[in-house]
C-alpha positions in Angstrom: -47.9 352.2 133.9 -45.3 349.5 133.2 -45.2 346.0 134.6 -43.5 345.7 138.0 -39.8 344.9 137.9 -38.3 342.4 140.2 -36.0 344.1 142.8 -32.6 342.8 143.9 -32.8 340.0 146.4 -32.6 341.4 149.9 -31.3 338.2 151.4 -27.7 338.6 150.1 -25.7 339.0 153.3 -28.6 339.9 155.5 -29.0 338.1 158.9 -31.5 335.3 159.2 -35.2 335.8 158.5 -36.9 338.4 160.7 -40.3 337.7 162.2 -42.5 340.7 161.6 -46.1 341.2 162.2 -47.8 341.4 158.8 -49.5 344.6 157.9 -53.3 344.6 158.1 -54.8 344.6 154.7 -57.1 347.6 154.4 -59.8 345.8 152.4 -60.2 342.8 154.8 -62.9 343.3 157.5 -61.4 343.9 161.0 -63.4 341.0 162.5 -61.9 338.6 159.8 -58.3 339.8 160.7 -59.0 339.0 164.3 -59.7 335.3 163.4 -56.3 333.7 162.7 -57.9 331.0 160.6 -59.5 333.5 158.2 -57.8 334.5 155.0 -60.0 336.2 152.4 -62.7 333.5 152.8 -60.4 330.8 151.4 -60.9 328.6 154.5 -64.6 328.4 153.7 -64.3 327.2 150.1 -65.1 323.6 149.6 -64.6 323.3 145.8 -60.9 322.7 145.2 -61.1 324.3 141.7 -62.7 327.4 143.1 -60.1 327.4 145.9 -57.2 327.1 143.5 -58.6 329.9 141.3 -59.2 332.3 144.1 -55.9 331.5 145.8 -54.1 332.0 142.5 -55.8 335.4 142.0 -54.7 336.4 145.5 -51.1 335.2 144.9 -50.8 337.2 141.7 -52.3 340.3 143.3 -50.0 340.1 146.3 -47.0 339.5 144.1 -47.9 342.5 142.0 -48.5 344.6 145.1 -45.1 343.5 146.6 -43.3 344.4 143.4 -45.0 347.8 143.2 -44.2 348.5 146.9 -40.6 347.5 146.3 -40.4 350.0 143.4 -41.6 352.7 145.7 -39.0 351.6 148.3 -36.3 352.0 145.7 -37.6 355.4 144.7 -37.6 356.6 148.3 -34.1 355.1 148.8 -32.8 356.9 145.7 -34.4 360.2 146.8 -33.1 359.9 150.4 -29.6 359.2 149.3 -29.5 362.1 146.7 -26.4 364.2 147.4 -28.2 367.4 146.6 -30.7 366.9 149.5 -29.8 368.8 152.7 -31.4 365.9 154.7 -29.6 363.2 152.8 -29.3 359.9 154.7 -25.9 358.1 154.9 -26.0 354.6 153.4 -25.7 352.9 156.8 -28.7 354.9 158.2 -30.8 354.2 155.2 -30.0 350.5 155.4 -30.8 350.4 159.1 -34.2 352.2 158.6 -35.3 349.9 155.8 -33.9 346.8 157.6 -31.6 346.1 154.7 -27.9 345.3 154.5 -25.8 348.2 153.1 -25.1 346.2 149.9 -28.8 345.7 149.4 -29.5 349.4 150.2 -27.0 350.4 147.5 -28.7 348.1 145.0 -32.0 349.6 145.9 -30.7 353.1 145.4 -29.4 352.2 142.0 -32.7 350.5 141.1 -34.6 353.6 142.3 -32.3 355.9 140.2 -32.9 353.7 137.1 -36.7 354.0 137.7 -36.4 357.8 138.1 -34.3 358.0 134.9 -36.8 355.9 132.9 -39.7 357.9 134.3 -41.7 354.6 134.4 -42.6 354.9 138.1 -43.1 358.2 139.8 -44.4 358.9 143.3 -48.1 359.6 142.9 -48.4 357.4 139.8 -50.8 354.8 141.2 -52.3 353.5 138.0 
């Protein structure tokens, strides 16, 4: 597997920031998610060196996960816009479903096509 690649910036001409409920992380216990002060046990750490180390690990892990998820978004966008598909989505519909601007959707389609051409990231390749 190759390193995640940064995706185009979605903010371009998009409207102001949207407030969305964050997705529940599957590996965090449900009772911890219910407590708004809880975040992977960081709130309970008293040693600032330990806190910095753990928070840095989480930051890097989330960044890598976000980059990887963005690659899969791009792959899906490229596949859904493929002219050979009978269920092809028009650019405006794809952009609306993904909550992107049309310009950003086009960039993501191009990014997804480049990933598909390079073969570096394929659906099902989760390593």
